DOGU-580284 format. One record per atom (N, C-alpha, C, O): x, y, z. Coordinates in steps of 0.001 Angstrom, whole numbers, padded with zeros to 6 digits, always signed. Layout:
N
XYZ ...
# end
This chain:
312
-010474-002961-005343 -010326-002439-004037 -009312-000617-004110 -009134+000124-003143 -008929-000419-005281 -008317+000843-005386 -009782+001676-005367 -009696+002651-004620 -011058+001545-005978 -011493+002552-006391 -012496+002574-004644 -013231+003482-004258 -012148+001189-003866 -012716+001604-002492 -012110+002456-001881 -013041+002927-001228 -010863+003263-001469 -009810+003287-000955 -009739+004699-001846 -009012+005543-001321 -010299+005063-002972 -010167+006415-003690 -011748+006863-003056 -011702+007970-002520 -012935+006300-003026 -013948+006498-002293 -013797+006815-001016 -014661+007524-000500 -012837+006427-000350 -012355+006846+001213 -011877+007510+001128 -012298+008362+001911 -010929+007914+000512 -010593+009717+000417 -011675+010665+000495 -011968+011494+001356 -012423+010220-001067 -013112+011159-001071 -014218+011752+000005 -014669+012889+000138 -014492+010426+000775 -015627+010416+002173 -014983+011326+002863 -015610+012216+003437 -013474+011236+002922 -012929+011838+004191 -012625+013494+004078 -012620+014328+004984 -012412+013640+002856 -012171+014886+001894 -013551+015754+002315 -013404+016783+002975 -014731+015366+001965 -015679+015749+002416 -016267+016359+003888 -016633+017519+004079 -016258+015591+004571 -015977+015601+005994 -015568+016454+006470 -016214+017237+007167 -013743+016564+006078 -013085+017498+006604 -012238+018561+006149 -011411+019144+006850 -012483+018782+004956 -012433+019987+004255 -013630+020662+003359 -014151+020400+002275 -013798+021672+004379 -014963+022677+003894 -015201+023095+002564 -014347+023844+002089 -016223+022767+001810 -015844+023031+000236 -015459+022469-000716 -015460+022903-001868 -015038+021303-000288 -014170+020440-001150 -015321+019875-001899 -016333+020077-001227 -015574+019313-002898 -016106+018785-003604 -015150+017827-004661 -014992+018191-005826 -014551+016613-004156 -013846+015769-004779 -014314+014925-006032 -015367+014287-006064 -013407+015003-007040 -014527+014253-008271 -013134+013143-008541 -011936+013335-008752 -013971+011960-008414 -013287+010459-008638 -013025+010405-010512 -013731+010629-011495 -012005+010098-010337 -011431+010133-011939 -010498+008602-011811 -009346+008519-011385 -011649+007086-012473 -010620+006119-012561 -009816+005951-013805 -010010+006367-014947 -009042+005366-013383 -007828+004601-014019 -007537+003407-014187 -008068+002840-013232 -006948+002541-014895 -006223+001343-015143 -005089+001264-015372 -004746+001139-016548 -004043+001311-014261 -002619+001677-014617 -002715-000142-014997 -003548-001024-014790 -000801-000032-015920 -000930-001168-016800 -000522-002685-015667 -000408-003880-015941 -000410-002021-014527 -000119-003423-013646 -001568-003968-013626 -001705-005191-013643 -002899-003000-013585 -004243-004128-013596 -004682-004371-014989 -005834-004787-015111 -003929-004176-016143 -004618-004354-017520 -003879-005805-017507 -004522-006855-017531 -002350-005746-017464 -001908-007182-017400 -001773-007578-016146 -001158-006983-015262 -002440-008746-016048 -002531-009509-015270 -002005-010775-015206 -002339-011660-014418 -000835-010849-016413 -000147-012510-016170 +001197-012292-015931 +001910-013094-015327 +001657-010982-016493 +003171-010803-016063 +003841-010589-014983 +003033-010312-014096 +005115-010570-014522 +005330-010267-013197 +005760-009053-013651 +006249-008533-014654 +005272-008700-012156 +005422-006701-012070 +006788-006329-012788 +006624-005600-013766 +008121-006681-012505 +009320-006278-012555 +009917-006133-014742 +010862-005650-015366 +008370-007052-015135 +008364-006420-016763 +007331-004727-016963 +006966-004183-018004 +007142-004344-015664 +006428-002960-015894 +007184-001828-015077 +007056-000606-014997 +007998-002736-014526 +009260-001462-013996 +008711-001455-012264 +008648-000423-011596 +008427-002535-011862 +007904-002995-010612 +006712-002465-009929 +005792-002118-010670 +006558-002342-008720 +005287-001767-008793 +004880-000786-008828 +003667-000608-008724 +006007+000512-009036 +005617+001563-009271 +005375+001734-010689 +004369+002251-011175 +006704+001104-011532 +005782+001084-013123 +004600+000747-013397 +004018+001350-014298 +003827-000498-012555 +002836-000981-012703 +001641-000420-012456 +000699-000488-013246 +001587+000437-010838 +000575+000937-010388 +000607+002621-010128 -000413+003289-009959 +001588+003009-010130 +001957+004340-009758 +002191+005444-011048 +001786+006606-011015 +003026+004748-012335 +003557+005347-013282 +002917+005937-013897 +003271+007109-014030 +001602+005484-014636 +000566+005971-015425 -000260+006985-014375 +000151+008095-014714 -000837+007105-013709 -001112+008239-012720 -000070+009173-012448 -000462+010269-012849 +001165+009266-011915 +001617+010339-012115 +002073+010959-013342 +002694+012020-013414 +001705+010195-014327 +001992+010811-015958 +000716+011769-016125 +001044+012924-016398 -000837+011523-016008 -001850+011893-015405 -001891+012991-015248 -002162+013883-016051 -001497+013059-013684 -001282+014177-012770 -000182+015255-013626 -000488+016447-013593 +000949+014900-014305 +001808+015724-014870 +001305+016286-016047 +002036+017164-016506 +000084+016011-016800 -000476+016054-017861 -001837+017597-017355 -002478+018324-018114 -001805+017563-015860 -002688+018221-016125 -004429+017820-015561 -005215+018592-015013 -004655+016294-015944 -005664+015997-015388 -006185+015311-014487 -007205+014627-014563 -005149+015558-013156 -005740+015367-011951 -004878+016047-011010 -003721+016159-011417 -005147+016606-009698 -005133+017206-009169 -004378+016366-007959 -003548+016958-007268 -004659+015094-007739 -004114+014065-006811 -004288+013025-006946 -005401+012873-007450 -003770+012069-006768 -004128+010686-006940 -003558+009715-005410 -002542+009945-004754 -004380+008844-005220 -004078+007921-003915 -003504+006421-004988 -003686+005943-006108 -002814+006199-003862 -001872+005044-004253 -001759+004249-002579 -001530+004716-001463 -001985+003146-002975 -000782+002322-001696 +000291+002266-001356 +001193+001896-002108 +000485+002647-000039 +002053+003001+000460 +002908+002096-000654 +003665+002466-001551 +002460+000683-000214 +003419-000292-000348 +003748-000614-001695 +004511-001534-001992 +003097+000247-002636 +003158-000047-004251 +003813+001207-004520 +003774+001449-005727 +004368+002046-003887 +005079+003738-004299 +006285+003411-003975 +006690+003282-002820 +007121+003212-005291 +008985+003034-005372 +009503+003884-003805 +009195+005041-003518 +010118+003200-003185 +010931+004251-001957 +012316+004235-002328 +012960+004639-001360 +013211+003896-003481 +014402+004254-003482 +014528+005432-004399 +015724+005608-004629 +013798+006283-004996 +013660+006849-006087 +012999+008681-005746 +011960+008827-005101 +013427+009341-006041 +012708+010950-005665 +011355+011271-006462 +011268+010586-007481 +010596+011884-006314 +009213+012126-007043 +009422+013856-007483 +008509+014679-007556 +010532+014044-007676 +010325+015860-008116 +009023+016545-008561 +008384+016289-009581 +008752+017428-007655 +007420+017548-008409 +006049+017223-007223 +005018+017870-007038 +006461+016189-006680 +004956+015856-006006 +005239+015038-004658 +006104+014206-004385 +004392+015477-004065 +004521+015376-002480 +003660+014720-001730 +002610+015321-001507 +003766+013814-001335 +002194+012673-000336 +002037+013754+001105 +002633+013893+002172 +000791+014428+000361 -000232+015140+001414 -001013+014881+002410 -001616+015561+003240 -000851+013323+002095 -001817+012937+003202 -001516+011592+003415 -001049+011126+002376 -001580+010776+004296 -001743+009146+005065 -002716+009260+005684 -003022+010060+006569 -003366+008257+005122 -004439+008039+005854 -004261+006748+006958 -003622+005699+006867 -005164+007338+008096 -004921+006437+009332 -004740+004505+008856 -005480+003806+008164 -003728+004237+009427 -003102+003042+009186 -004352+001878+008824 -005280+002406+009437 -004838+000839+008313 -005414-000081+008397 -004697-001283+008637 -003487-001068+008707 -005079-002704+008815 -005160-003678+009199 -003554-003913+008476 -003589-004081+007257 -002054-003938+009183 -000678-004442+007928 -000395-005712+007815 +000678-006177+007431 -001663-006491+008258 -001242-008025+008595 -001567-008812+006961 -002541-008584+006243 -000418-009779+006683 -001094-010415+006016 -001731-011624+005904 -001383-012463+006735 -002702-011998+004981 -003796-013070+005845 -003889-014145+004692 -003752-014005+003477 -004150-015203+005413 -004218-016755+004875 -005812-016516+004353 -006589-015820+005007 -006303-017369+002736 -007079-017608+002530 -007286-019104+001743 -006443-019536+000957 -008572-019841+002086 -008748-021150+002007 -009447-021400+000925 -010415-020696+000638 -008922-022798-000096 -010516-022946-001066 -011271-023403-000130 -011004-023757+001019 -012461-023361-000844 -013625-024108-000185 -013173-025792-000035 -012837-026635-000868 -013323-025814+001266 -013427-027385+001586 -012166-027912+001686 -011739-028997+001292 -011555-026905+002331 -010300-027195+003221 -010207-026684+004687 -010422-025491+004902 -009966-027344+005480 -009863-026542+006903 -008709-025920+007550 -007648-026505+007767 -008944-024821+007818 -007481-024050+008105 -006631-024880+009001 -005405-024989+008971 -007467-025435+009786 -006987-025913+011278 -006022-026986+010549 -004885-027070+011014 -006263-027585+009759 -005730-028758+009302 -004271-028228+008357 -003140-028680+008535 -004599-027328+007494 -003267-026622+006650 -002124-026062+007801 -000913-026236+007931 -002978-025430+008429 -001304-024741+009374 -000776-026293+010291 +000412-026505+010531 -001856-027221+010694 -001073-028188+011436 +000203-028919+010645 +001382-029154+010908 -000706-029144+009526 +000205-030025+008404 +001666-028805+007640 +002664-029271+007091 +001425-027366+007801 +002493-026708+007152 +002028-026454+005517 +002783-026014+004649 +000797-026787+005350 +000696-026812+003875 +000892-027708+003116 +000391-027694+001992 +001655-028686+003539 +002257-029949+002953 +001393-030474+001781 +000210-030812+001764 +002300-030445+000841 +001542-030760-000638 +000274-029423-001391 -000519-029577-002320 +000475-028480-000735 -000563-027682-001032 +000083-026507-001967 +001266-026169-002013 -000837-026069-002575 -000008-024853-003879 -000550-023246-003166 -001741-022946-003078 +000138-022701-002890 -000228-021032-002260 +000156-020303-003090 +001287-020492-003536 -000639-019226-003582 -000801-018783-004781 -000417-016906-004182 -001305-016192-003718 +000680-016561-004307 +000832-014994-004170 +001402-014215-005123 +001589-014903-006126 +001814-012940-005290 +002521-012291-006774 +003627-011138-006108 +004223-010294-006778 +003748-011333-004560 +004874-010652-003957 +006519-011784-003388 +006544-012807-002703 +007068-011412-003702 +008728-011902-003673 +008580-012161-002159 +008636-013287-001665 +008362-010881-001382 +008634-010877+000362 +007729-011814+000774 +008256-012626+001535 +006206-012080+000500 +005626-013111+000788 +005932-014410+000682 +005859-015336+001489 +006499-014303-001107 +007065-015780-001372 +007917-016193-000422 +007517-017145+000249 +008918-015778-000182 +010083-015550+000667 +009689-016459+002044 +010213-017501+002435 +008485-015619+002681 +008300-016003+003931 +007630-017296+004011 +007767-018075+004954 +006827-017514+002881 +006010-018697+002972 +007376-020179+002878 +007446-021160+003618 +008272-019812+001718 +008748-020837+002181 +009427-021386+003384 +009562-022543+003781 +009867-020088+003919 +010437-020869+005179 +008966-021255+006263 +009043-022054+007196 +008125-020758+006016 +007082-021330+006884 +006590-022468+006757 +006416-023259+007683 +006167-022757+004931 +006067-024166+004527 +006700-024237+003865 +006823-023342+003029 +007608-025548+003857 +008680-025539+003152 +007859-026482+002542 +007769-026176+001353 +007248-027437+002783 +006559-028982+002161 +005566-028263+000569 +005342-028779-000526 +005108-026601+001275 +004196-026408-000281 +005029-025839-001320 +006218-025534-001228 +004149-025718-002460 +004717-025230-003883 +003943-023646-003643 +002718-023524-003637 +004593-022864-003514 +004544-020963-003533 +004280-021292-005088 +004935-022097-005751 +003202-020523-005542 +003266-020164-007424 +002950-018698-007445 +002385-018089-006537 +003450-018108-008780 +003225-017011-009094 +001309-016458-009415 +000645-016883-010361 +000953-015772-008684 -000394-015480-009078 -000975-014178-008722 -001046-013740-007573 -001439-013515-009921 -001847-012117-010116 -003238-012065-010180 -004008-013022-010258 -003652-010224-010123 -005081-010169-009961 -005594-009109-008890 -004809-008754-008011 -006567-008718-008921 -007164-007795-008043 -007923-008686-006764 -008718-009589-007026 -007738-008490-006032 -007955-009093-004918 -009120-010028-005096 -009033-011228-004836 -010579-009259-005694 -011750-010186-006015 -011377-010880-006956 -011552-012077-006727 -010888-010639-008028 -010167-011902-009202 -009370-012790-008669 -009511-013967-009004 -008546-012486-007897 -007913-013912-006950 -008710-014798-006390 -008601-015982-006711 -009970-014246-005141 -010321-014856-005075 -011305-015794-005491 -011538-016914-005035 -012009-014996-006695 -012736-016141-008012 -012023-017478-008448 -012419-018643-008393 -010488-016766-009033 -009679-017630-009347 -009614-018956-008182 -009923-020133-008364 -009300-018548-007427 -009142-019805-006021 -010258-020508-005980 -010092-021713-006170 -011495-020106-005770 -012804-020070-005568 -013111-021310-007041 -013681-022342-006687 -012850-021234-008166 -013251-021967-009294 -012321-022635-009738 -012551-023626-010432 -011026-022229-009428 -009766-023698-009279 -009317-023498-010904 -009105-024414-011699 -009235-022075-011168 -008831-021608-012611 -007303-021507-012301 -006862-021147-011209 -006583-021843-013321 -005103-021739-013509 -004849-020358-013744 -005468-019643-014532 -003705-019959-012860 -002809-018280-013401 -002055-018724-014474 -001236-019643-014470 -002508-017752-015726 -001825-017909-017235 -000451-017401-016503 -000466-016857-015399 +000511-017602-017113 +002078-017422-017243 +002392-016232-018689 +001828-016214-019783 +003454-015363-018172 +003380-015136-019448 +004109-015655-021090 +004032-015188-022226 +004887-016970-020416 +005060-017660-021575 +004055-018532-022014 +004344-019667-022393 +002920-018121-022001 +001808-019250-022727 +001012-020002-021539 -000195-020131-021338 +002394-020546-020679 +001682-021875-019803 +000664-021214-019096 -000009-020222-019376 +000698-022350-017619 -000332-021881-016735 +000418-022680-015692 +001305-023525-015816 -000276-022101-014469 +000107-022486-013186 -001372-023728-012591 -002579-023489-012624 -000712-024933-012129 -002126-025516-011419 -002830-024892-010906 -002066-024104-010349 -003975-024555-010587 -004957-024174-009787 -004572-023973-008036 -004246-024983-007412 -004629-022733-007376 -004343-022796-006283 -004884-023339-004622 -006074-023026-004600 -004659-023759-003757 -005161-023902-002904 -005416-023519-001488 -006057-023918-000516 -004369-022268-001936 -004374-020989-000361 -003863-019825-001368 -003479-020089-002508 -003893-018644-000891 -003921-017604-001301 -003146-016801+000268 -003481-017108+001412 -002169-015841-000060 -001707-015112+000929 -001831-013906+000460 -001384-013882-000687 -002366-012524+000916 -002858-011051+000666 -002598-010196+001620 -001927-010573+002580 -002994-009107+001558 -002815-007945+002838 -004282-007961+003041 -005118-007645+002195 -004573-008476+004598 -005480-008332+005274 -006117-007350+005199 -007263-007545+005606 -005846-005859+004705 -006799-004623+004557 -007591-004978+003512 -008817-004985+003398 -006490-005347+002575 -007463-005219+001016 -008628-006176+001336 -009558-005449+001685 -009013-007463+001382 -010074-007922+001859 -011178-007119+002574 -012368-006950+002307 -010407-006692+003549 -011859-005713+004197 -012174-005296+003617 -013362-005334+003295 -011301-004618+003101 -011541-003250+002504 -013022-003639+001159 -013956-002869+000936 -012824-004880+000543 -013678-004884-000788 -014598-005455+000075 -015574-005756-000613 -014812-005803+001408 -016114-006591+001726 -016102-007943+001548 -017073-008558+001109 -015191-008386+001824 -014427-010150+001986 -013685-010474+003326 -013086-011543+003445 -013732-009428+004468 -012736-010091+005645 -013368-011603+006168 -012832-012223+007087 -014332-011998+005596 -015287-013296+005883 -013814-014255+005712 -013210-014790+006642 -013384-014301+003996 -012409-015064+004029 -010688-014975+004816 -009635-015588+004641 -011042-014116+005518 -009668-014759+006190 -009662-015373+007187 -010093-015011+008282 -008969-016775+006784 -009002-017608+007328 -007817-017556+008806 -008189-017840+009944 -006632-017208+008512 -005709-016898+009313 -005007-015443+009065 -004762-015063+007920 -004660-014553+010364 -003937-013678+010012 -002402-014048+010351 -002273-014629+011428 -001274-013826+009659 -000308-014099+010252 +000295-012546+011179 +000050-011390+010836 +001066-012957+012320 +001340-012067+012917 +002565-011577+012260 +002936-012159+011241 +003489-010211+012884 +004391-009621+011978 +005702-010905+012973 +006682-010761+012242 +005881-011305+013409 +006820-012309+013825 +006601-013753+012746 +007466-014624+012655 +005473-013782+012095 +005229-015243+011000 +005767-014243+010167 +006974-014177+009936 +005032-013551+009756 +005640-012723+008552 +005472-011090+008390 +004405-010476+008376 +006773-010560+008273 +006513-009099+008535 +006130-008517+007760 +006452-008840+006616 +005196-007294+007970 +004777-006694+006538 +005674-005939+005673 +006823-005500+005725 +004589-005963+004769 +005393-004684+003500 +005637-003410+003515 +004663-002667+003636 +006736-002924+003419 +006919-001352+004050 +005758-001045+003747 +005280-001535+002724 +005026-000192+004514 +003557+000509+004014 +002844+000038+004323 +002081+000721+005006 +002511-001193+004167 +000988-002035+004060 +000214-001523+005078 +000547-001249+006231 -001169-001393+004373 -002295-000836+005513 -002698+000709+004867 -003865+001039+004653 -001322+001730+004555 -001805+003018+004402 -001489+003414+003252 -000504+003255+002531 -002533+003998+003158 -003147+004674+001846 -002566+005935+002144 -002618+006592+003184 -001694+006291+000463 -001178+008051+000635 -002013+008717-000688 -002637+008176-001601 -001807+009785-000450 -002702+010692-001503 -001597+011553-001512 -001122+012096-000515 -001055+011702-003093 +000396+012620-003701 -000716+013529-004474 -001905+013291-004690 +000057+014609-004800 -000387+016026-005635 +000723+016783-005786 +001625+016719-004951 +000789+017491-006732 +001465+018364-007129 +002335+019644-005787 +001751+020589-005256 +003546+019309-005599 +004217+019870-004735 +003855+021559-004492 +003881+022022-003351 +003589+022237-005436 +003470+023714-005466 +001602+023835-005698 +000929+024845-005903 +001210+022543-005581 -000373+023136-005608 -000889+023429-003692 -001296+022694-002792 -000651+024539-003793 -001005+024463-002064 -002699+024760-001729 -003176+024643-000601 -003423+025133-002850 -004571+024493-002228 -005210+023203-002026 -006111+022908-001240 -004606+022506-002850 -005031+020628-002931 -003893+020083-001338 -004132+019226-000488 -002944+020815-001456 -002132+020336-000440 -002905+020860+001691 -002724+020297+002770 -003694+022110+001303 -003948+022676+002205 -005394+021758+002670 -005631+021370+003814 -006087+021583+001697 -007429+020113+001785 -006840+018881+002041 -007311+018191+002944 -005912+018501+001412 -005512+017296+001987 -004722+016915+003261 -004329+015775+003511 -004537+017997+004032 -003699+017987+005138 -004931+017697+006234 -004844+016875+007145 -005809+018330+006030 -007145+018061+006891 -007507+016583+007160 -008212+016444+008159 -007158+015334+006436 -007127+013967+006511 -005932+013290+006575 -005831+012095+006297 -004886+014095+006981 -003161+013732+006987 -003208+012837+008822 -003222+013455+009886 -003217+011776+008714 -003059+010772+009984 -001214+011013+010249 -000446+010692+009341 -000679+011597+011567 +000363+011834+012302 +001067+010709+012405 +002226+010619+012001 +000363+009680+013003 +000461+008415+013186 +001107+007744+012297 +002185+007196+012523 +000321+007719+010862 +000746+007015+009685 +001791+007904+008957 +002656+007210+008422 +001949+009140+008794 +002895+009622+008441 +004330+009481+008984 +005368+009390+008329 +004110+009482+010790 +005841+009045+011076 +006255+007927+010459 +007257+007902+009744 +005115+006385+010816 +005189+005270+010161 +005751+005058+008678 +006564+004200+008335 +005088+006112+007802 +005331+005820+006771 +006937+006499+006388 +007618+005915+005545 +007307+007376+006862 +008886+008054+006811 +009825+006972+007450 +010828+006679+006799 +009620+006363+008617 +010779+005461+009051 +010880+004757+008043 +011884+004813+007333 +009483+003668+007695 +009557+002475+007129 +010296+002963+005367 +011109+002338+004685 +009688+004133+005120 +010242+003798+003396 +011696+004644+003061 +012169+004935+001963 +012320+004978+004700 +013814+005630+004984 +014794+004479+004595 +015873+004676+004036 +014093+002722+005104 +014734+001436+005237 +014415+001367+003665 +015061+000417+003222 +013657+002010+002603 +014118+001554+001342 +014838+002316+000479 +015135+001911-000645 +015143+003373+000896 +016055+004456+000754 +017631+004042+000832 +018647+003999+000138 +017255+003827+001859 +019292+003414+002301 +019423+002414+001752 +020504+002259+001184 +018196+001076+001653 +018931+000162+001310 +018788-000339-000213 +018987-001464-000671 +018303+001076-000979 +017686+001091-002454 +017544-000240-002714 +018277-001107-003189 +016212-000193-002208 +015637-001747-002546 +014570-001554-003717 +013996-000466-003669 +014259-002256-004582 +013656-002134-005683 +012393-003475-005911 +011986-004260-005055 +012156-003412-006784 +010477-004335-006628 +010940-005681-006287 +010543-006277-005286 +011776-006154-007121 +011702-007725-007172 +012812-008011-005657 +013494-009035-005613 +012861-006809-004325 +013845-007040-003024 +012990-007637-001996 +012262-006771-001510 +012817-008743-001508 +011958-009296-000373 +012484-008823+000767 +013247-009443+001508 +011962-007403+000958 +011804-006280+001728 +010946-005958+003093 +010453-004851+002874 +010594-006333+004206 +010088-006163+005026 +010390-004896+005967 +011530-004502+006215 +008653-004041+006689 +010027-003508+007442 +008152-002767+008186 +007148-002649+007485 +008231-002453+009522 +006656-002479+010014 +007519-001508+011764 +008418-001802+012552 +006361-000105+011564 +007171+000283+012944 +005783+000301+013987 +004854+000636+013252 +005335+000114+015174 +004879-000215+015990 +005003+001347+017191 +006047+001437+017837 +004065+002299+017359 +003940+003609+017858 +003130+002657+019388 +002253+001795+019443 +003807+003229+020247 +003555+003579+021502 +003606+004809+022172 +004728+005283+022349 +002619+005434+022587 +002284+006976+023129 +003771+007616+022096 +003619+007456+020885 +004869+008169+022462 +006029+009007+021827 +006956+008028+021166 +007683+008498+020292 +007054+006759+021431 +007881+005674+020913 +007543+004797+020326 +006527+004129+020523 +008715+004595+019127 +008141+003831+017701 +009397+002614+018062 +010521+002791+018531 +008791+001494+017691 +009666+000473+017861 +009599-000238+016561 +008587-000796+016140 +010695-000183+015977 +010935-000263+014037 +011507-001159+013820 +012640-000986+014270 +011356-002708+013070 +011712-003877+012992 +011657-004024+011463 +010724-003602+010780 +012716-004648+010996 +012806-004757+009158 +013471-005809+009040 +014190-006144+009982 +013415-006533+007967 +013921-007762+007387 +014609-007579+005993 +014575-006477+005446 +015308-008780+005345 +015859-008368+004058 +016067-009814+004173 +016742-010258+005102 +015287-010936+002882 +015398-011932+002778 +015690-013019+001766 +014588-013030+001217 +016339-013868+001182 +016913-014331+000258 +015503-014660-000517 +014356-014479-000110 +015862-015088-001503 +014642-015113-002790 +013736-016253-001991 +012572-016330-001597 +014932-017103-001973 +014189-018899-001508 +013818-018700-000147 +013719-019723+000531 +013574-017518+000442 +013797-017979+002140 +014379-018528+003204 +014085-018676+004390 +015749-018940+002138 +016364-019710+003372 +017438-019021+004173 +017897-019513+005204 +017849-017800+003640 +018339-016683+004472 +017575-015590+004814 +016849-015028+003994 +017715-015145+006299 +016893-014315+006581 +017461-012789+007417 +017835-013169+008526 +017617-011595+007333 +018763-010766+008063 +017606-010007+008462 +016832-009506+007647 +017457-009901+009984 +016346-008908+010936 +017316-007811+011533 +018516-007891+011796 +016683-007064+011627 +017182-005724+012537 +016127-004523+013162 +015212-004134+012436 +016220-004202+013937 +015007-003265+014810 +015872-002376+015880 +016969-002824+016213 +015604-001632+016209 +015800-000201+016996 +014493+000560+017716 +013424+000686+017117 +014671+000958+018814 +013648+001945+019339 +013966+003197+019598 +015069+003359+020119 +013146+004389+019330 +013480+005997+019277 +012359+006794+019890 +011662+006242+020743 +012241+007404+019718 +011383+008700+019745 +010750+008877+018664 +011611+009227+017856 +009435+008838+017988 +008418+009087+016881 +008743+010631+016427 +008008+010979+015503 +009422+011370+016741 +009790+012675+016469 +011021+012592+015312 +010975+013415+014398 +011799+011892+015333 +012932+011310+014415 +012319+010383+013777 +012262+009460+014589 +011862+010080+012897 +011506+008789+012094 +012480+008386+010964 +012965+007255+010918 +012767+009396+010006 +013790+008891+009466 +015208+008558+009674 +015938+008086+008802 +015665+008922+011277 +016943+008989+011538 +016257+007092+012282 +016993+006149+011993 +015492+006894+012783 +015468+005888+013170 +015488+004262+012304 +016027+003176+012520 +014213+005056+010814 +014875+004141+009689 +016371+003868+009000 +016910+002810+008674 +016782+005126+008919 +018305+004998+008432 +019001+004059+009605 +019932+003340+009243 +018660+004036+010769 +019962+003421+011641 +019383+001895+011570 +020248+001050+011798 +017817+001289+011240 +017640-000137+010706 +018632-000522+009896 +019609-001211+010190 +018296+000027+008687 +018733-000122+007551 +020043-000285+007367 +020360-001159+006561 +021294+000601+008142 +022676+000444+008656 +022962-001124+009430 +023824-002002+009379 +021653-000862+010170 +022240-002141+010962 +022273-003609+009827 +023263-004307+009610 +020812-003794+009199 +021074-004593+007995 +022345-004723+006772 +022866-005768+006382 +022592-003577+006405 +023519-003230+005650 +024818-003901+006258 +025716-004294+005513 +024892-004023+007664 +026209-004320+008010 +026033-005874+008392 +027110-006469+008368 +025058-006574+008697 +024583-007738+007779 +024601-008693+006922 +024446-009915+006912 +024932-007465+005865 +024957-008359+004546 +023657-008001+003420 +023718-008330+002235 +022685-007392+003931 +021408-006540+003525 +021712-006596+001492 +021052-007189+000638 +022951-005721+001342 +023328-005420+000297 +023689-006722-000636 +023814-006514-001843 +023820-007726-000256 +024632-009051-000920 +023034-009752-001446 +022839-009955-002644 +021937-010084-000366 +020807-010308-000348 +020286-009516-001760 +020008-010221-002730 +020150-007940-001864 +019724-007418-002603 +019995-007539-003662 +019089-007778-004459 +021363-007425-004124 +021712-007731-005126 +021387-009279-006046 +020862-009473-007143 +021849-010014-005229 +021299-011431-005655 +019792-011302-006424 +019470-011833-007487 +019042-010505-005624 +017650-010749-005852 +017212-009842-007113 +016061-010100-007464 +017795-008926-007819 +017843-008454-009283 +018162-009455-010243 +019315-009751-010560 +016750-010163-010872 +016930-010795-011726 +016153-010401-012309 +015951-010836-013443 
# end
């Protein structure tokens, strides 16, 4: 999926920025090399998928780098770097994938009772435990195509202690990721934001570069999407205010209509038993203010307590 996203960035640059000839440099960060351990072992999604790439940028090996915005830490500053472009947001929702032989209508009607659902995201796991209390939610890592293969072939997920989980019956992953790798046909059910609120920044590709590299910033500015940018700024302000970390079940999604933004966010307990929700509506030209407003509402409801309890 990462290469497909990188190809899209390059395609847009060639079309929008005259004279720019992008050169793609493939990298395999630690989160892709180790597809067994939980992401917190690598310092969360930022350490697993972003840190190695930023190190290459610092060393002068790259002028810019593509990230899935949902993988970028939102509770830390990144001195020397700036997101110069946010691509147009793709489907932000989560999707259900079923193994061959299962009927999705039966799965949903039974609330997946007795079935195993694979995911590596604590946010998805918390929501799934609320939606499907009689299902077993299991740790499931790997690139999207790898996870599909393991699901179809009944391959167990290896665990850091040398053991393994049973094979999964269902997967929940980002819908846009499946579409990006050409496997949108495997989406058996799309969860609405009322069922599972998306991750902060889900569906948005961010392109980061050196803050003082003005030629690169100018070129990337040609592919920047303003709607994605204000959505990202509002949603990520929630992470900043709440000091959300990699193991925090935090969700947030901005919906924009004309010049108005509706921002909704949630913080859950790891077991999904408790959920705190807040939302606000305001003008799109003050996205961070709206994000801060929603985050402070969540803090008033007790979000700090749930976030601290999730630091395992």
